[in-house]
Every structure is written in C-alpha cells, then in structure tokens.
N, CA, C and O atoms as a Tinker XYZ file with bonds, in Angstrom:
   436  protein
     1  N     33.015000  -15.666000    8.360000    73     2
     2  CA    31.882000  -15.394000    7.701000    64     1     3
     3  C     32.006000  -15.868000    6.298000    63     2     4     5
     4  O     33.056000  -15.584000    5.720000    81     3
     5  N     31.119000  -16.534000    5.671000    73     3     6
     6  CA    31.463000  -16.979000    4.271000    64     5     7
     7  C     31.296000  -15.919000    3.274000    63     6     8     9
     8  O     30.816000  -14.833000    3.601000    81     7
     9  N     31.695000  -16.196000    1.983000    73     7    10
    10  CA    31.475000  -15.342000    0.906000    64     9    11
    11  C     30.156000  -14.978000    0.653000    63    10    12    13
    12  O     29.776000  -13.817000    0.497000    81    11
    13  N     29.447000  -15.990000    0.613000    73    11    14
    14  CA    27.933000  -15.999000    0.229000    64    13    15
    15  C     27.222000  -15.018000    1.391000    63    14    16    17
    16  O     26.546000  -14.076000    0.979000    81    15
    17  N     27.339000  -15.185000    2.574000    73    15    18
    18  CA    26.943000  -14.312000    3.511000    64    17    19
    19  C     27.315000  -12.822000    3.424000    63    18    20    21
    20  O     26.533000  -11.900000    3.652000    81    19
    21  N     28.586000  -12.700000    3.070000    73    19    22
    22  CA    28.866000  -11.249000    2.692000    64    21    23
    23  C     28.132000  -10.711000    1.823000    63    22    24    25
    24  O     27.598000   -9.624000    2.038000    81    23
    25  N     27.948000  -11.518000    0.457000    73    23    26
    26  CA    27.102000  -11.092000   -0.576000    64    25    27
    27  C     25.723000  -10.801000   -0.286000    63    26    28    29
    28  O     25.148000   -9.856000   -0.827000    81    27
    29  N     25.153000  -11.583000    0.558000    73    27    30
    30  CA    23.717000  -11.432000    0.970000    64    29    31
    31  C     23.689000  -10.163000    1.842000    63    30    32    33
    32  O     22.736000   -9.398000    1.696000    81    31
    33  N     24.441000   -9.938000    2.539000    73    31    34
    34  CA    24.518000   -8.645000    3.403000    64    33    35
    35  C     24.651000   -7.486000    2.680000    63    34    36    37
    36  O     23.985000   -6.485000    2.944000    81    35
    37  N     25.643000   -7.548000    1.582000    73    35    38
    38  CA    25.904000   -6.324000    0.639000    64    37    39
    39  C     24.318000   -6.343000    0.018000    63    38    40    41
    40  O     23.680000   -5.311000    0.224000    81    39
    41  N     23.719000   -7.295000   -0.631000    73    39    42
    42  CA    22.671000   -7.228000   -1.118000    64    41    43
    43  C     21.407000   -6.415000   -0.480000    63    42    44    45
    44  O     20.661000   -5.618000   -1.049000    81    43
    45  N     21.395000   -6.880000    0.945000    73    43    46
    46  CA    20.372000   -6.162000    1.889000    64    45    47
    47  C     20.779000   -4.915000    2.069000    63    46    48    49
    48  O     19.944000   -4.013000    1.993000    81    47
    49  N     21.996000   -4.653000    2.314000    73    47    50
    50  CA    22.422000   -3.130000    2.429000    64    49    51
    51  C     22.039000   -2.233000    1.058000    63    50    52    53
    52  O     21.646000   -1.076000    1.205000    81    51
    53  N     22.143000   -2.697000    0.003000    73    51    54
    54  CA    21.976000   -2.231000   -1.243000    64    53    55
    55  C     20.550000   -1.879000   -1.340000    63    54    56    57
    56  O     20.241000   -0.722000   -1.623000    81    55
    57  N     19.603000   -2.832000   -1.117000    73    55    58
    58  CA    18.040000   -2.692000   -1.037000    64    57    59
    59  C     17.680000   -1.734000   -0.248000    63    58    60    61
    60  O     16.871000   -0.889000   -0.631000    81    59
    61  N     18.279000   -1.708000    1.108000    73    59    62
    62  CA    18.041000   -0.364000    1.914000    64    61    63
    63  C     18.385000    0.912000    1.418000    63    62    64    65
    64  O     17.686000    1.906000    1.614000    81    63
    65  N     19.526000    0.913000    0.731000    73    63    66
    66  CA    19.958000    2.061000    0.108000    64    65    67
    67  C     18.882000    2.466000   -0.967000    63    66    68    69
    68  O     18.376000    3.588000   -0.998000    81    67
    69  N     18.589000    1.496000   -1.808000    73    67    70
    70  CA    17.736000    1.838000   -2.733000    64    69    71
    71  C     16.250000    2.280000   -2.382000    63    70    72    73
    72  O     15.578000    2.975000   -3.144000    81    71
    73  N     15.790000    1.794000   -1.115000    73    71    74
    74  CA    14.644000    2.183000   -0.591000    64    73    75
    75  C     14.656000    3.593000   -0.085000    63    74    76    77
    76  O     13.653000    4.294000   -0.216000    81    75
    77  N     15.733000    4.035000    0.479000    73    75    78
    78  CA    15.942000    5.428000    0.925000    64    77    79
    79  C     16.123000    6.297000   -0.242000    63    78    80    81
    80  O     15.570000    7.397000   -0.239000    81    79
    81  N     16.895000    5.896000   -1.321000    73    79    82
    82  CA    17.054000    6.728000   -2.533000    64    81    83
    83  C     15.494000    7.072000   -3.092000    63    82    84    85
    84  O     15.079000    8.216000   -3.280000    81    83
    85  N     14.746000    5.873000   -3.309000    73    83    86
    86  CA    13.491000    6.067000   -3.878000    64    85    87
    87  C     12.617000    6.828000   -3.146000    63    86    88    89
    88  O     11.833000    7.598000   -3.701000    81    87
    89  N     12.676000    6.675000   -1.798000    73    87    90
    90  CA    11.818000    7.692000   -0.906000    64    89    91
    91  C     12.396000    9.126000   -1.010000    63    90    92    93
    92  O     11.681000   10.114000   -1.178000    81    91
    93  N     13.485000    9.156000   -0.919000    73    91    94
    94  CA    14.183000   10.843000   -1.096000    64    93    95
    95  C     13.769000   11.145000   -2.458000    63    94    96    97
    96  O     13.777000   12.371000   -2.563000    81    95
    97  N     13.382000   10.558000   -3.633000    73    95    98
    98  CA    13.205000   11.276000   -4.796000    64    97    99
    99  C     11.712000   11.523000   -4.903000    63    98   100   101
   100  O     11.211000   12.449000   -5.541000    81    99
   101  N     10.920000   10.419000   -4.080000    73    99   102
   102  CA     9.498000   10.575000   -4.027000    64   101   103
   103  C      9.174000   11.848000   -3.259000    63   102   104   105
   104  O      8.443000   12.718000   -3.731000    81   103
   105  N      9.724000   11.925000   -2.095000    73   103   106
   106  CA     9.445000   13.104000   -1.234000    64   105   107
   107  C      9.928000   14.342000   -2.000000    63   106   108   109
   108  O      9.093000   15.241000   -2.097000    81   107
   109  N     11.013000   14.529000   -2.509000    73   107   110
   110  CA    11.528000   15.649000   -3.404000    64   109   111
   111  C     10.331000   16.067000   -4.395000    63   110   112   113
   112  O      9.757000   17.154000   -4.351000    81   111
   113  N     10.095000   15.187000   -5.155000    73   111   114
   114  CA     9.135000   15.395000   -6.199000    64   113   115
   115  C      7.666000   15.867000   -5.577000    63   114   116   117
   116  O      6.875000   16.632000   -6.128000    81   115
   117  N      7.523000   15.294000   -4.443000    73   115   118
   118  CA     5.814000   15.486000   -3.853000    64   117   119
   119  C      6.144000   16.994000   -3.205000    63   118   120   121
   120  O      5.120000   17.677000   -3.210000    81   119
   121  N      7.113000   17.580000   -2.738000    73   119   122
   122  CA     7.135000   18.698000   -2.170000    64   121   123
   123  C      6.994000   19.780000   -3.351000    63   122   124   125
   124  O      6.304000   20.800000   -3.353000    81   123
   125  N      7.888000   19.245000   -4.413000    73   123   126
   126  CA     7.663000   20.149000   -5.782000    64   125   127
   127  C      6.362000   20.428000   -6.143000    63   126   128   129
   128  O      5.923000   21.545000   -6.417000    81   127
   129  N      5.632000   19.172000   -6.136000    73   127   130
   130  CA     4.334000   19.305000   -6.870000    64   129   131
   131  C      3.211000   20.084000   -5.889000    63   130   132   133
   132  O      2.351000   20.867000   -6.294000    81   131
   133  N      3.441000   19.663000   -4.470000    73   131   134
   134  CA     2.415000   20.281000   -3.710000    64   133   135
   135  C      2.702000   21.460000   -2.773000    63   134   136   137
   136  O      1.815000   22.096000   -2.205000    81   135
   137  N      3.991000   21.693000   -2.662000    73   135   138
   138  CA     4.665000   22.759000   -1.734000    64   137   139
   139  C      4.182000   22.474000   -0.412000    63   138   140   141
   140  O      4.059000   23.453000    0.323000    81   139
   141  N      3.885000   21.357000    0.046000    73   139   142
   142  CA     3.445000   21.215000    1.528000    64   141   143
   143  C      4.843000   21.172000    2.225000    63   142   144   145
   144  O      5.926000   20.847000    1.739000    81   143
   145  N      4.504000   21.630000    3.631000    73   143   146
   146  CA     5.547000   21.541000    4.583000    64   145   147
   147  C      5.976000   20.187000    4.984000    63   146   148   149
   148  O      5.281000   19.175000    4.891000    81   147
   149  N      7.283000   20.262000    5.478000    73   147   150
   150  CA     7.977000   19.186000    5.990000    64   149   151
   151  C      7.117000   18.401000    7.171000    63   150   152   153
   152  O      7.216000   17.182000    7.311000    81   151
   153  N      6.427000   19.065000    7.848000    73   151   154
   154  CA     5.601000   18.454000    9.055000    64   153   155
   155  C      4.321000   17.704000    8.276000    63   154   156   157
   156  O      3.808000   16.666000    8.696000    81   155
   157  N      3.980000   18.276000    7.302000    73   155   158
   158  CA     2.770000   17.445000    6.716000    64   157   159
   159  C      3.253000   16.411000    5.850000    63   158   160   161
   160  O      2.670000   15.327000    5.888000    81   159
   161  N      4.251000   16.573000    5.055000    73   159   162
   162  CA     4.721000   15.381000    4.421000    64   161   163
   163  C      5.488000   14.199000    5.252000    63   162   164   165
   164  O      5.560000   13.038000    4.850000    81   163
   165  N      5.949000   14.595000    6.259000    73   163   166
   166  CA     6.387000   13.497000    7.153000    64   165   167
   167  C      5.177000   12.752000    7.604000    63   166   168   169
   168  O      5.181000   11.525000    7.506000    81   167
   169  N      4.046000   13.433000    8.134000    73   167   170
   170  CA     2.990000   12.537000    8.521000    64   169   171
   171  C      2.280000   11.799000    7.322000    63   170   172   173
   172  O      1.843000   10.663000    7.504000    81   171
   173  N      2.161000   12.408000    6.131000    73   171   174
   174  CA     1.837000   11.816000    4.964000    64   173   175
   175  C      2.499000   10.462000    4.661000    63   174   176   177
   176  O      1.843000    9.467000    4.353000    81   175
   177  N      3.968000   10.486000    4.777000    73   175   178
   178  CA     4.904000    9.355000    4.153000    64   177   179
   179  C      5.127000    8.500000    5.513000    63   178   180   181
   180  O      5.813000    7.480000    5.442000    81   179
   181  N      4.635000    8.843000    6.584000    73   179   182
   182  CA     4.760000    7.970000    7.666000    64   181   183
   183  C      6.261000    7.768000    8.329000    63   182   184   185
   184  O      6.647000    6.710000    8.825000    81   183
   185  N      7.086000    9.071000    8.237000    73   183   186
   186  CA     8.266000    9.087000    8.619000    64   185   187
   187  C      8.512000   10.336000    9.437000    63   186   188   189
   188  O      7.661000   11.226000    9.425000    81   187
   189  N      9.618000   10.458000   10.144000    73   187   190
   190  CA     9.798000   11.768000   11.094000    64   189   191
   191  C     10.057000   13.182000   10.144000    63   190   192   193
   192  O     10.285000   13.235000    8.936000    81   191
   193  N      9.961000   14.079000   10.935000    73   191   194
   194  CA    10.232000   15.333000   10.285000    64   193   195
   195  C     11.954000   15.442000    9.845000    63   194   196   197
   196  O     12.483000   16.050000    8.914000    81   195
   197  N     12.460000   14.719000   10.764000    73   195   198
   198  CA    13.983000   14.675000   10.649000    64   197   199
   199  C     14.452000   13.974000    9.513000    63   198   200   201
   200  O     15.374000   14.338000    8.783000    81   199
   201  N     13.718000   12.875000    9.392000    73   199   202
   202  CA    13.995000   11.950000    8.251000    64   201   203
   203  C     13.653000   12.806000    6.910000    63   202   204   205
   204  O     14.509000   12.879000    6.028000    81   203
   205  N     12.431000   13.434000    6.766000    73   203   206
   206  CA    12.113000   14.236000    5.516000    64   205   207
   207  C     13.188000   15.426000    5.566000    63   206   208   209
   208  O     13.607000   15.773000    4.462000    81   207
   209  N     13.603000   15.979000    6.484000    73   207   210
   210  CA    14.600000   17.274000    6.286000    64   209   211
   211  C     15.911000   16.436000    5.737000    63   210   212   213
   212  O     16.515000   16.819000    4.735000    81   211
   213  N     16.233000   15.468000    6.347000    73   211   214
   214  CA    17.676000   14.936000    5.971000    64   213   215
   215  C     17.535000   14.316000    4.622000    63   214   216   217
   216  O     18.475000   14.316000    3.827000    81   215
   217  N     16.337000   13.770000    4.343000    73   215   218
   218  CA    16.249000   13.414000    2.744000    64   217   219
   219  C     16.575000   14.666000    1.835000    63   218   220   221
   220  O     17.513000   14.784000    1.047000    81   219
   221  N     15.737000   15.424000    2.086000    73   219   222
   222  CA    15.790000   16.740000    1.162000    64   221   223
   223  C     16.982000   17.493000    1.141000    63   222   224   225
   224  O     17.298000   18.050000    0.090000    81   223
   225  N     17.810000   17.609000    2.311000    73   223   226
   226  CA    18.812000   18.589000    2.329000    64   225   227
   227  C     20.226000   17.828000    2.242000    63   226   228   229
   228  O     21.233000   18.454000    1.913000    81   227
   229  N     20.260000   16.736000    2.485000    73   227   230
   230  CA    21.497000   15.862000    2.587000    64   229   231
   231  C     21.582000   14.898000    1.350000    63   230   232   233
   232  O     22.501000   14.831000    0.533000    81   231
   233  N     20.316000   14.100000    1.397000    73   231   234
   234  CA    20.517000   12.922000    0.295000    64   233   235
   235  C     20.080000   13.399000   -1.040000    63   234   236   237
   236  O     20.712000   12.988000   -2.013000    81   235
   237  N     19.105000   14.192000   -1.213000    73   235   238
   238  CA    18.623000   14.759000   -2.441000    64   237   239
   239  C     19.794000   15.371000   -3.237000    63   238   240   241
   240  O     20.004000   15.007000   -4.394000    81   239
   241  N     20.551000   16.291000   -2.631000    73   239   242
   242  CA    21.484000   16.842000   -3.683000    64   241   243
   243  C     22.628000   15.998000   -4.154000    63   242   244   245
   244  O     23.349000   16.270000   -5.115000    81   243
   245  N     22.718000   14.992000   -3.416000    73   243   246
   246  CA    23.700000   13.831000   -4.064000    64   245   247
   247  C     22.960000   12.920000   -5.149000    63   246   248   249
   248  O     23.595000   12.441000   -6.088000    81   247
   249  N     21.569000   12.696000   -4.980000    73   247   250
   250  CA    20.994000   11.912000   -5.833000    64   249   251
   251  C     20.487000   12.530000   -7.148000    63   250   252   253
   252  O     20.558000   11.982000   -8.249000    81   251
   253  N     19.870000   13.969000   -6.841000    73   251   254
   254  CA    19.402000   14.542000   -7.992000    64   253   255
   255  C     19.527000   16.162000   -7.648000    63   254   256   257
   256  O     18.612000   16.735000   -7.056000    81   255
   257  N     20.642000   16.803000   -8.034000    73   255   258
   258  CA    20.928000   18.369000   -7.700000    64   257   259
   259  C     20.103000   19.236000   -8.239000    63   258   260   261
   260  O     19.774000   20.211000   -7.564000    81   259
   261  N     19.616000   19.078000   -9.506000    73   259   262
   262  CA    18.656000   19.901000  -10.102000    64   261   263
   263  C     17.281000   19.978000   -9.197000    63   262   264   265
   264  O     16.711000   21.044000   -8.964000    81   263
   265  N     16.836000   18.720000   -8.727000    73   263   266
   266  CA    15.645000   18.724000   -8.076000    64   265   267
   267  C     15.848000   19.262000   -6.786000    63   266   268   269
   268  O     14.953000   19.912000   -6.243000    81   267
   269  N     17.237000   18.998000   -6.092000    73   267   270
   270  CA    17.523000   19.511000   -4.725000    64   269   271
   271  C     17.465000   21.146000   -4.698000    63   270   272   273
   272  O     17.134000   21.821000   -3.724000    81   271
   273  N     17.840000   21.608000   -5.915000    73   271   274
   274  CA    17.826000   23.144000   -5.758000    64   273   275
   275  C     16.378000   23.701000   -5.978000    63   274   276   277
   276  O     16.119000   24.851000   -5.623000    81   275
   277  N     15.533000   22.986000   -6.499000    73   275   278
   278  CA    14.149000   23.514000   -6.579000    64   277   279
   279  C     13.296000   23.295000   -5.175000    63   278   280   281
   280  O     12.484000   24.087000   -4.696000    81   279
   281  N     13.651000   22.151000   -4.703000    73   279   282
   282  CA    13.096000   21.936000   -3.153000    64   281   283
   283  C     13.830000   22.813000   -2.166000    63   282   284   285
   284  O     13.331000   23.139000   -1.090000    81   283
   285  N     14.958000   23.161000   -2.543000    73   283   286
   286  CA    15.524000   24.209000   -1.415000    64   285   287
   287  C     14.830000   25.355000   -1.505000    63   286   288   289
   288  O     14.478000   25.936000   -0.478000    81   287
   289  N     14.551000   25.814000   -2.688000    73   287   290
   290  CA    13.838000   27.087000   -2.805000    64   289   291
   291  C     12.365000   27.167000   -2.165000    63   290   292   293
   292  O     11.903000   28.243000   -1.783000    81   291
   293  N     11.739000   26.089000   -2.084000    73   291   294
   294  CA    10.634000   25.771000   -1.498000    64   293   295
   295  C     10.773000   25.715000   -0.025000    63   294   296   297
   296  O      9.912000   26.276000    0.653000    81   295
   297  N     11.868000   25.033000    0.609000    73   295   298
   298  CA    12.146000   24.954000    1.986000    64   297   299
   299  C     12.420000   26.335000    2.533000    63   298   300   301
   300  O     11.997000   26.704000    3.629000    81   299
   301  N     13.260000   27.200000    1.595000    73   299   302
   302  CA    13.603000   28.354000    2.029000    64   301   303
   303  C     12.283000   29.546000    2.076000    63   302   304   305
   304  O     12.258000   30.556000    2.779000    81   303
   305  N     11.395000   29.152000    1.259000    73   303   306
   306  CA    10.290000   29.929000    1.273000    64   305   307
   307  C      9.432000   29.805000    2.589000    63   306   308   309
   308  O      8.925000   30.745000    3.202000    81   307
   309  N      9.363000   28.379000    2.927000    73   307   310
   310  CA     8.635000   27.781000    4.079000    64   309   311
   311  C      9.393000   28.391000    5.514000    63   310   312   313
   312  O      8.747000   28.720000    6.509000    81   311
   313  N     10.708000   28.462000    5.419000    73   311   314
   314  CA    11.490000   28.819000    6.535000    64   313   315
   315  C     11.108000   30.564000    6.616000    63   314   316   317
   316  O     10.867000   31.040000    7.726000    81   315
   317  N     11.079000   31.324000    5.562000    73   315   318
   318  CA    10.822000   32.749000    5.596000    64   317   319
   319  C      9.420000   33.123000    6.075000    63   318   320   321
   320  O      9.244000   34.244000    6.552000    81   319
   321  N      8.569000   32.389000    5.992000    73   319   322
   322  CA     7.288000   32.675000    6.377000    64   321   323
   323  C      6.647000   31.741000    7.612000    63   322   324   325
   324  O      5.458000   31.822000    7.921000    81   323
   325  N      7.494000   30.939000    8.205000    73   323   326
   326  CA     7.256000   30.142000    9.372000    64   325   327
   327  C      6.607000   31.089000   10.431000    63   326   328   329
   328  O      5.599000   30.787000   11.071000    81   327
   329  N      7.307000   32.297000   10.554000    73   327   330
   330  CA     6.731000   33.130000   11.861000    64   329   331
   331  C      5.290000   33.425000   11.487000    63   330   332   333
   332  O      4.526000   33.383000   12.451000    81   331
   333  N      4.720000   33.722000   10.284000    73   331   334
   334  CA     3.479000   33.949000   10.176000    64   333   335
   335  C      2.490000   32.605000   10.322000    63   334   336   337
   336  O      1.335000   32.673000   10.743000    81   335
   337  N      3.112000   31.446000    9.925000    73   335   338
   338  CA     2.387000   30.257000   10.189000    64   337   339
   339  C      2.176000   30.018000   11.701000    63   338   340   341
   340  O      1.052000   29.798000   12.151000    81   339
   341  N      3.246000   30.065000   12.448000    73   339   342
   342  CA     3.133000   30.043000   13.991000    64   341   343
   343  C      2.140000   30.894000   14.486000    63   342   344   345
   344  O      1.290000   30.462000   15.264000    81   343
   345  N      2.161000   32.252000   14.053000    73   343   346
   346  CA     1.248000   33.085000   14.427000    64   345   347
   347  C     -0.236000   32.709000   14.290000    63   346   348   349
   348  O     -1.060000   32.885000   15.188000    81   347
   349  N     -0.509000   32.160000   13.053000    73   347   350
   350  CA    -1.682000   31.710000   12.728000    64   349   351
   351  C     -2.199000   30.609000   13.483000    63   350   352   353
   352  O     -3.371000   30.596000   13.857000    81   351
   353  N     -1.368000   29.655000   13.736000    73   351   354
   354  CA    -1.720000   28.449000   14.524000    64   353   355
   355  C     -2.076000   28.929000   16.025000    63   354   356   357
   356  O     -2.990000   28.436000   16.685000    81   355
   357  N     -1.315000   29.850000   16.420000    73   355   358
   358  CA    -1.676000   30.356000   17.625000    64   357   359
   359  C     -2.951000   30.932000   17.812000    63   358   360   361
   360  O     -3.596000   30.711000   18.837000    81   359
   361  N     -3.432000   31.773000   16.749000    73   359   362
   362  CA    -4.668000   32.476000   16.676000    64   361   363
   363  C     -5.771000   31.406000   16.624000    63   362   364   365
   364  O     -6.744000   31.481000   17.374000    81   363
   365  N     -5.624000   30.472000   15.790000    73   363   366
   366  CA    -6.565000   29.306000   15.801000    64   365   367
   367  C     -6.811000   28.591000   17.051000    63   366   368   369
   368  O     -7.919000   28.320000   17.513000    81   367
   369  N     -5.560000   28.286000   17.603000    73   367   370
   370  CA    -5.802000   27.554000   18.961000    64   369   371
   371  C     -6.587000   28.518000   19.859000    63   370   372   373
   372  O     -7.560000   28.101000   20.487000    81   371
   373  N     -6.219000   29.702000   19.931000    73   371   374
   374  CA    -6.813000   30.687000   20.896000    64   373   375
   375  C     -8.426000   30.774000   20.679000    63   374   376   377
   376  O     -9.258000   30.785000   21.587000    81   375
   377  N     -8.666000   30.830000   19.393000    73   375   378
   378  CA   -10.130000   30.711000   18.930000    64   377   379
   379  C    -10.794000   29.644000   19.472000    63   378   380   381
   380  O    -11.833000   29.803000   20.113000    81   379
   381  N    -10.236000   28.435000   19.254000    73   379   382
   382  CA   -10.891000   27.368000   19.519000    64   381   383
   383  C    -10.956000   27.158000   21.110000    63   382   384   385
   384  O    -11.910000   26.544000   21.588000    81   383
   385  N    -10.098000   27.589000   21.796000    73   383   386
   386  CA    -9.986000   27.565000   23.354000    64   385   387
   387  C    -11.335000   28.433000   23.818000    63   386   388   389
   388  O    -12.217000   27.993000   24.555000    81   387
   389  N    -11.299000   29.727000   23.238000    73   387   390
   390  CA   -12.462000   30.773000   23.474000    64   389   391
   391  C    -13.666000   30.126000   23.232000    63   390   392   393
   392  O    -14.510000   30.183000   24.125000    81   391
   393  N    -13.947000   29.463000   22.111000    73   391   394
   394  CA   -15.194000   28.929000   21.591000    64   393   395
   395  C    -15.577000   27.640000   22.740000    63   394   396   397
   396  O    -16.766000   27.433000   22.984000    81   395
   397  N    -14.630000   26.904000   23.335000    73   395   398
   398  CA   -14.684000   25.854000   24.481000    64   397   399
   399  C    -15.205000   26.499000   25.586000    63   398   400   401
   400  O    -16.168000   26.033000   26.195000    81   399
   401  N    -14.632000   27.579000   25.914000    73   399   402
   402  CA   -14.810000   28.256000   27.194000    64   401   403
   403  C    -16.175000   28.850000   27.187000    63   402   404   405
   404  O    -16.829000   28.770000   28.226000    81   403
   405  N    -16.685000   29.437000   26.142000    73   403   406
   406  CA   -17.866000   30.058000   25.994000    64   405   407
   407  C    -18.968000   29.073000   26.069000    63   406   408   409
   408  O    -19.927000   29.271000   26.814000    81   407
   409  N    -18.865000   27.998000   25.311000    73   407   410
   410  CA   -19.639000   26.784000   25.309000    64   409   411
   411  C    -19.988000   26.075000   26.752000    63   410   412   413
   412  O    -21.085000   25.629000   27.090000    81   411
   413  N    -18.716000   26.087000   27.545000    73   411   414
   414  CA   -18.919000   25.590000   28.717000    64   413   415
   415  C    -19.614000   26.325000   29.781000    63   414   416   417
   416  O    -20.191000   25.746000   30.701000    81   415
   417  N    -19.557000   27.658000   29.648000    73   415   418
   418  CA   -20.042000   28.924000   30.521000    64   417   419
   419  C    -21.613000   28.811000   30.053000    63   418   420   421
   420  O    -22.470000   29.031000   30.908000    81   419
   421  N    -21.937000   28.536000   28.965000    73   419   422
   422  CA   -23.418000   28.595000   28.535000    64   421   423
   423  C    -24.039000   27.332000   29.067000    63   422   424   425
   424  O    -25.179000   27.356000   29.529000    81   423
   425  N    -23.293000   26.182000   29.013000    73   423   426
   426  CA   -23.920000   25.181000   29.450000    64   425   427
   427  C    -24.232000   25.095000   31.054000    63   426   428   429
   428  O    -25.145000   24.413000   31.520000    81   427
   429  N    -23.303000   25.918000   31.847000    73   427   430
   430  CA   -23.529000   25.989000   33.286000    64   429   431
   431  C    -24.748000   27.048000   33.599000    63   430   432   433
   432  O    -25.316000   27.132000   34.688000    81   431
   433  N    -24.983000   27.682000   32.666000    73   431   434
   434  CA   -26.281000   28.879000   33.105000    64   433   435
   435  C    -27.655000   28.096000   32.885000    63   434   436
   436  O    -28.727000   28.659000   33.106000    81   435
C-alpha cells in the first residue's frame, strides 16, 4: 500500500469520527433542550436506539463531560419513570383496542 493510500484512508476514518462526534454533540444538546426519550430521538435522527444510547453514555463523556453529566441526569430520570410510561402505553393500547372492538360490534348490528 502506498503512503498516499494510507493518508487517504486516515482522512476518511477521521471524517467518519468527526461525523460521529458531531452527531453525538447534536444528540446530547437535543436531549438537553427537549428532554425527549432515546426512542423518540433515535427516530428523529434516523439512527437506532442503541446508537443514541452509545453516543450519550460512552462517547459524550469523552467529548464533553459537562454536557454528559447533564444528559445522564435526564436519562436517569427517564429510567426512573419508565414503568409509568410503560403502563400509560399499555392503557392507551387497551383503550384503542376496546374502541375498535366496540366499533366492529356496532357495525355488525
């Protein structure tokens, strides 16, 4: 491999790292501004929940420790109330299912 090829590969790798770093900072600032969940942010940024979580818990502390601490507080809060959110989602699903069943029964009469 020539020296130029290695330089090009290093530049490309650096560009990828820059992109990940920029995305990590954007997501960190976004969760701080909006307090949205990892699931919602992943959908809005077009990446997986795992990617968002890794960006916020592994990469952000290295890139910006102060922002990472603020984000960690939000993630901890979300974790603390997730059982409430899950219950709410189940409740809404049940209500929607019941309405569909009632609608179907009415249309059969």
